[in-house]
C-alpha positions in Angstrom: 77.9 52.0 -148.3 79.2 48.7 -148.4 82.5 48.2 -151.1 82.1 44.3 -150.9 79.2 45.0 -153.7 81.0 45.6 -156.1 84.3 42.8 -155.6 82.1 39.6 -157.4 82.2 42.4 -160.4 85.6 43.3 -159.8 87.7 40.3 -159.0 86.9 38.2 -162.1 87.1 41.5 -164.4 90.7 42.0 -163.1 91.9 38.5 -163.0 90.2 37.7 -167.1 92.5 40.8 -168.2 95.5 39.5 -166.5 95.0 36.2 -167.9 94.7 37.9 -171.2 98.5 38.2 -171.3 99.5 35.0 -170.0 96.6 33.2 -172.5 99.6 30.5 -173.0 100.3 29.5 -169.5 97.8 26.9 -168.9 98.4 26.3 -165.3 98.2 29.7 -164.3 95.3 30.3 -166.0 93.4 27.7 -164.5 94.9 29.0 -160.9 94.3 32.2 -161.2 90.5 31.7 -162.9 89.6 29.0 -159.9 90.8 31.4 -157.4 88.7 34.4 -158.7 85.4 32.3 -158.5 86.1 31.1 -155.0 87.0 34.1 -153.8 83.9 35.8 -155.2 81.8 33.2 -153.9 83.2 33.9 -150.2 82.6 37.7 -150.5 79.1 36.4 -151.9 78.7 34.3 -148.7 79.8 37.2 -146.6 77.5 39.8 -148.2 74.5 37.1 -147.5 75.1 37.3 -143.9 75.5 41.1 -143.7 71.7 41.1 -145.6 70.5 39.1 -143.0 71.6 41.1 -140.3 71.9 44.5 -141.3 69.2 44.8 -144.5 69.7 45.7 -148.4 73.0 46.6 -148.7 74.2 49.6 -151.4 77.3 51.2 -152.7 76.7 54.8 -154.7 80.2 54.6 -156.7 82.3 57.6 -156.9 80.2 59.0 -154.1 77.3 60.2 -155.9 74.3 59.8 -154.2 71.2 58.0 -155.9 69.2 58.5 -158.1 72.1 60.6 -159.8 75.2 58.0 -159.6 75.7 54.5 -160.1 74.1 52.2 -157.6 74.8 48.5 -156.8 72.4 46.8 -154.4 72.7 43.5 -152.8 69.3 42.4 -151.6 68.5 38.7 -150.0 67.5 37.8 -153.6 70.4 38.8 -156.0 73.1 38.2 -153.4 72.0 34.2 -153.0 71.9 34.3 -157.0 75.6 35.8 -157.1 76.4 33.0 -154.4 75.0 30.6 -156.5 76.2 31.5 -159.6 80.2 31.4 -158.1 79.4 27.6 -156.8 77.9 26.7 -160.4 80.8 28.4 -162.7 83.4 26.7 -160.1 82.2 23.5 -160.6 81.9 23.8 -164.4 85.3 25.6 -164.6 86.7 22.5 -162.8 85.2 20.4 -165.3 86.5 22.2 -168.5 90.5 21.3 -167.0 89.7 18.1 -168.2 87.3 18.2 -170.9 87.6 21.9 -173.3 91.1 20.7 -174.7 94.3 22.7 -174.5 93.7 24.2 -178.1 90.6 26.0 -176.8 92.4 26.8 -173.4 94.6 28.8 -175.2 92.3 30.6 -177.2 91.2 33.2 -174.0 88.8 30.7 -173.1 89.3 31.5 -169.3 89.7 35.2 -169.6 86.3 34.9 -171.9 84.6 32.6 -169.2 85.0 34.9 -166.1 84.2 38.1 -168.2 80.5 36.1 -169.0 80.8 35.8 -164.7 81.5 39.6 -164.7 78.6 40.5 -166.6 76.3 37.8 -164.5 77.2 39.0 -161.3 76.7 42.7 -162.7 73.4 42.2 -164.1 72.0 40.5 -160.4 73.8 43.4 -158.4 73.4 46.5 -160.5 70.6 48.7 -159.1 70.5 50.8 -162.5 68.8 49.8 -165.6 71.1 51.1 -167.9 74.0 49.4 -166.3 71.5 46.0 -166.2 71.8 46.6 -169.9 75.6 47.0 -170.1 76.1 43.9 -168.0 73.7 41.9 -170.3 76.2 43.3 -173.4 79.3 41.9 -171.3 78.2 38.3 -171.1 76.4 38.3 -174.0 79.9 39.6 -175.6 81.7 37.0 -174.1 79.3 34.0 -174.8 79.4 35.0 -178.5 83.1 33.9 -178.2 82.6 31.1 -176.3 79.6 29.5 -178.5 81.8 29.1 -181.3 84.4 28.1 -179.8 85.8 24.8 -181.6 85.1 26.4 -185.2 82.4 23.7 -185.9 80.5 24.3 -189.1 76.9 23.6 -187.1 78.6 26.1 -183.9 78.9 28.6 -186.6 75.3 28.4 -187.9 73.8 28.0 -184.3 75.9 30.9 -183.1 74.5 33.5 -186.1 71.2 32.7 -185.0 72.2 33.4 -181.3 73.8 36.5 -182.1 71.0 37.8 -184.0 68.5 37.2 -181.7 70.2 38.8 -179.1 71.3 41.8 -181.1 67.3 42.8 -181.7 66.7 41.8 -178.1 69.3 44.6 -177.0 68.0 46.9 -179.7 64.6 46.6 -178.0 65.8 46.8 -174.5 67.2 50.1 -175.3 64.0 51.3 -176.4 62.0 50.6 -173.4 65.0 52.2 -171.6 64.9 55.3 -173.8 60.7 55.5 -173.5 61.1 54.9 -169.9 63.1 57.4 -169.4 61.9 60.2 -171.0 58.7 59.7 -168.7 60.4 59.1 -165.5 63.2 61.1 -166.0 65.1 58.5 -164.0 67.1 54.9 -164.5 67.9 53.8 -161.1 65.3 51.2 -160.2 64.5 52.3 -156.9 63.8 55.8 -158.0 61.7 54.3 -161.1 59.5 52.6 -158.7 58.7 55.9 -156.6 58.2 57.5 -159.7 55.7 55.1 -161.3 54.1 54.5 -158.2 53.6 58.7 -157.4 52.4 59.1 -160.7 50.4 55.7 -161.6 50.6 53.0 -163.9 49.2 54.6 -166.9 48.5 52.9 -170.1 51.8 53.8 -171.5 54.0 52.6 -169.0 52.3 49.5 -169.3 52.8 49.4 -172.5 56.4 49.8 -171.4 56.4 47.1 -169.4 55.1 45.1 -172.1 57.8 45.6 -174.3 60.5 45.1 -171.3 58.5 41.6 -170.9 59.0 40.6 -174.6 63.1 41.6 -173.9 63.4 39.6 -171.0 61.7 36.4 -172.2 63.8 36.4 -175.1 66.7 36.8 -172.8 65.3 34.1 -170.3 63.5 31.7 -173.1 60.0 32.4 -171.9 57.9 31.4 -175.0 60.2 33.0 -177.2 62.7 30.0 -176.6 63.5 29.1 -180.8 66.5 30.1 -180.4 67.7 28.1 -177.1 67.4 24.2 -178.3 70.1 24.9 -181.1 72.5 27.3 -179.2 72.6 25.5 -176.2 73.5 21.9 -177.7 76.7 23.1 -180.1 79.3 24.5 -177.4 81.8 22.1 -175.6 79.8 20.5 -172.8 81.6 22.9 -169.7 79.9 25.9 -171.6 76.5 24.5 -172.7 76.4 23.7 -168.7 77.2 27.3 -167.8 74.6 28.6 -170.3 71.9 26.2 -169.1 72.7 27.2 -165.9 73.1 30.8 -165.9 71.9 32.8 -168.9 68.1 32.1 -169.1 68.5 32.8 -165.3 69.9 36.4 -165.6 66.4 36.8 -168.1 64.4 35.2 -165.1 65.9 37.6 -162.6 65.6 40.6 -164.8 61.5 39.9 -165.0 61.4 39.3 -161.4 63.2 42.5 -160.3 61.3 44.6 -162.8 57.7 43.3 -161.6 58.2 43.3 -158.4 59.8 46.6 -158.2 58.7 48.7 -160.9 55.9 47.2 -162.9 53.3 45.8 -160.4 50.7 48.0 -160.2 48.6 46.6 -162.8 49.0 42.6 -162.4 45.8 41.7 -164.3 47.6 43.0 -167.4 51.1 42.0 -166.8 51.0 39.4 -164.2 48.2 37.5 -166.1 50.2 38.0 -169.6 53.5 36.2 -167.3 51.4 33.4 -166.8 50.2 32.9 -170.1 53.5 33.0 -171.4 54.6 30.5 -168.5 52.0 28.0 -169.1 52.3 27.7 -173.0 56.4 27.6 -172.1 55.9 24.5 -170.3 53.5 23.1 -172.6 55.6 23.6 -175.5 59.0 22.9 -173.5 57.4 19.2 -172.6 56.6 18.6 -176.4 60.1 18.9 -177.1 61.8 17.2 -174.1 59.7 13.8 -174.4 59.5 14.1 -178.5 63.4 13.9 -179.1 66.1 11.0 -178.8 68.9 13.0 -178.5 70.7 14.0 -175.5 71.6 17.7 -175.6 67.7 18.4 -177.2 65.8 16.4 -174.4 68.0 18.6 -171.5 67.7 22.0 -173.6 64.0 21.6 -173.6 63.9 20.8 -170.0 65.7 24.2 -169.6 62.9 25.7 -171.0 60.3 23.9 -168.9 61.9 24.8 -165.9 61.8 28.7 -166.9 57.7 28.7 -167.4 57.9 26.8 -163.9 59.8 29.3 -162.0 58.2 32.4 -163.7 55.0 30.7 -162.5 55.6 32.0 -159.0 56.0 35.1 -159.9 52.4 35.6 -161.3 50.9 34.7 -157.7 52.8 37.9 -156.1 52.6 35.9 -152.8 54.8 34.8 -150.3 54.3 31.1 -151.1 54.5 31.7 -154.9 57.6 33.8 -154.7 59.5 31.6 -152.3 58.7 28.7 -154.4 60.3 30.4 -157.3 63.2 31.5 -155.5 64.0 27.8 -153.8 63.3 26.1 -157.7 65.2 29.5 -159.1 68.6 28.2 -156.9 67.6 24.6 -157.7 67.5 24.6 -161.0 70.8 26.4 -161.7 72.5 23.8 -159.9 70.5 20.6 -161.4 70.9 22.2 -164.8 74.7 22.4 -164.8 74.6 19.1 -163.4 72.7 17.1 -166.1 74.1 19.3 -169.0 77.7 18.0 -167.5 76.5 14.4 -167.1 74.8 14.4 -170.7 78.2 16.1 -172.3 79.9 12.9 -170.3 77.7 10.4 -171.9 78.3 11.9 -175.4 82.2 12.1 -174.8 82.1 8.4 -174.0 79.9 6.9 -176.4 80.9 9.5 -179.3 77.0 10.5 -180.3 73.8 12.3 -179.0 71.3 9.7 -180.2 69.7 7.5 -177.3 69.5 4.9 -180.0 73.2 4.3 -180.3 73.9 3.8 -176.7 72.8 1.5 -174.0 74.2 -0.2 -170.5 76.5 2.6 -169.3 75.8 2.1 -165.7 77.6 -1.3 -165.7 80.8 0.4 -166.5 80.1 3.9 -164.9 77.7 3.2 -162.2 78.3 6.3 -160.1 77.9 8.5 -163.1 74.6 6.4 -164.0 73.4 6.8 -160.5 74.0 10.5 -160.0 72.2 11.3 -163.1 69.1 9.3 -161.8 69.4 11.0 -158.2 69.3 14.4 -160.6 66.4 13.3 -162.6 64.4 12.8 -159.2 65.5 16.1 -158.1 64.0 17.7 -161.1 60.9 16.1 -160.9 60.6 17.1 -157.1 60.8 13.8 -155.2 61.3 14.6 -151.6 63.4 15.5 -150.1 65.3 16.6 -153.2 66.1 20.1 -153.8 63.1 20.4 -156.3 61.0 19.5 -154.0 60.1 22.6 -151.9 60.2 25.2 -154.8 57.3 23.0 -156.9 55.3 22.4 -153.7 55.3 26.4 -152.9 54.5 27.4 -156.6 51.9 25.3 -156.7 50.4 26.6 -153.7 50.8 30.0 -154.6 49.0 29.4 -157.9 45.9 27.2 -156.4 45.6 30.2 -153.6 45.3 32.8 -155.9 42.8 31.0 -158.2 45.2 30.1 -161.2 44.4 26.6 -161.2 44.9 26.3 -164.8 48.8 27.2 -164.2 49.1 25.5 -161.3 47.8 22.1 -163.4 50.0 22.4 -166.2 52.9 23.0 -163.9 52.4 19.7 -162.6 51.7 18.2 -165.9 54.9 19.3 -166.9 56.7 17.8 -163.9 55.2 14.2 -165.4 56.9 15.1 -168.8 60.1 16.1 -167.1 60.0 12.5 -165.3 59.2 10.7 -168.8 62.0 12.5 -170.8 64.6 12.1 -168.0 63.3 8.8 -167.7 63.6 8.0 -171.4 67.4 9.2 -171.3 68.2 7.1 -168.2 66.5 4.2 -169.6 68.4 4.4 -173.0 71.6 5.6 -172.0 72.4 4.0 -169.0 70.1 0.5 -168.4 69.7 -2.2 -171.3 72.7 -4.2 -172.8 76.2 -2.8 -172.4 77.0 -2.5 -176.2 80.3 -0.6 -175.9 83.5 -2.4 -174.4 86.3 0.0 -172.2 88.5 -0.2 -175.7 85.7 0.8 -178.0 84.6 3.9 -175.4 85.5 7.5 -177.4 86.8 9.2 -174.4 88.3 8.9 -170.7 85.8 10.3 -168.0 89.0 10.2 -165.7 88.6 13.6 -163.4 85.2 14.7 -164.8 83.1 13.2 -162.1 84.6 15.1 -159.1 82.6 18.8 -160.4 79.9 16.5 -160.7 79.8 15.0 -157.6 80.2 18.5 -156.2 77.2 19.7 -157.7 75.2 16.6 -156.4 76.4 17.3 -152.8 75.4 20.9 -153.3 71.8 20.0 -154.4 71.2 17.3 -151.8 72.6 20.0 -149.5 69.8 22.5 -150.6 66.9 19.5 -150.1 68.2 17.8 -146.9 69.3 20.9 -145.4 66.4 23.7 -146.8 65.7 24.8 -143.0 69.2 25.8 -142.8 68.5 28.3 -145.3 65.1 28.9 -144.8 65.5 32.3 -142.9 67.7 33.5 -146.0 64.6 32.5 -148.7 62.2 34.2 -146.4 64.0 37.4 -146.1 64.7 37.3 -149.9 60.8 37.0 -150.3 59.8 39.4 -148.0 61.9 42.0 -149.9 60.7 41.2 -153.1 57.1 41.8 -152.0 57.9 44.9 -150.1 59.3 47.5 -153.0 59.6 49.9 -150.2 62.0 47.9 -148.7 64.3 48.4 -151.3 63.7 51.7 -152.2 64.2 53.2 -148.7 67.9 51.4 -148.9 68.7 53.2 -151.9 67.3 56.2 -151.5 67.9 57.1 -147.8 
């Protein structure tokens, strides 16, 4: 029993509830919100080392033993994602201090931001399928309000689409939960894994697995991403960045958890389907990223490409493939927050998101331009930056298992990432400066600090990859051996 497991959920929840009372005290809201994220991140770091030394950590709430009570489970995979979430959300929050606007700050921005983190952290740490649904709804409810912050006409239109899609996917989620409970008599993930392994994954359970795949694909933007480009391009920059960095990743995490722990017995059906979805997602995302001249559309379609690429490693069910997916997932959470913050800063300076109406920003903002360029190289996978190892291992895993077509599409998608991001860099930062200092629409004072922090974290993840190799290896081992998870929860 490890009571620390619930703290990354409890701390932002309590602080968020307190801040509702003091929603007009901006200084207090900023300080307490940042403190809550820092403290949650510190606890996640402590848990990461506990898992490294003692194995998977569990907490049974109320003293009810699994599978009868509510379980929180911290394996290396989930704890790494909680730590990354706290780092990324802290940087986005610092960016929001200077960009979100006092009016929005008083409209419960900080409590909503913390409630979103509650849902994300809870999704990573819960050991129960129904509570995974609950935590999904927690961060979705917060995101419904955050996406409309500012009240623009386009925001309201896209938010209706976003809310409708998530209501439909949540309904399918509950249907899947009901069917699975009627067959197995449990919703505890470890007990589900044990029951299905004991009885065998027959045709009905495989059908339910595909239903869950549809649900989580909608959440992650895996093929079913038609809602994503519009929804992620309308909120204020700090919110768009946290959406791009975290929300699709919860869907990806859920796919990994379910299809390595519960539905792993018929990979020739389920995992092949995941591979096909990943391949089509990468191709469609590449077409979108290279086809637009809009900053936010280019960045959101790059989110789509990365979803397909990360999931490609799961299809292999090999040590190399899973290792690559974990590396790339952590890298992508950091780098997507970075490029979205830079993209929003570009729009703030120029007053437009159209690449044809901007040029030469690197002369007045060289730090911003070169940080973006390094981020682009990292997204493409240039060594020794953080995207390199993930791409190498995922490609190795696909080739080892004979999925040459999937590995080839992943490499092709990397070329399209390069083309789209270099197009953005050349149009926005290179060329003749067309805006004088007086003509710039906004100031970037205070905005470079969180962007630089994310760059430092990204560089550390790439150059210092050997330092976290043991943690990634343990996460891979635990994902590939469901018995370790089952034994830790049900012992």
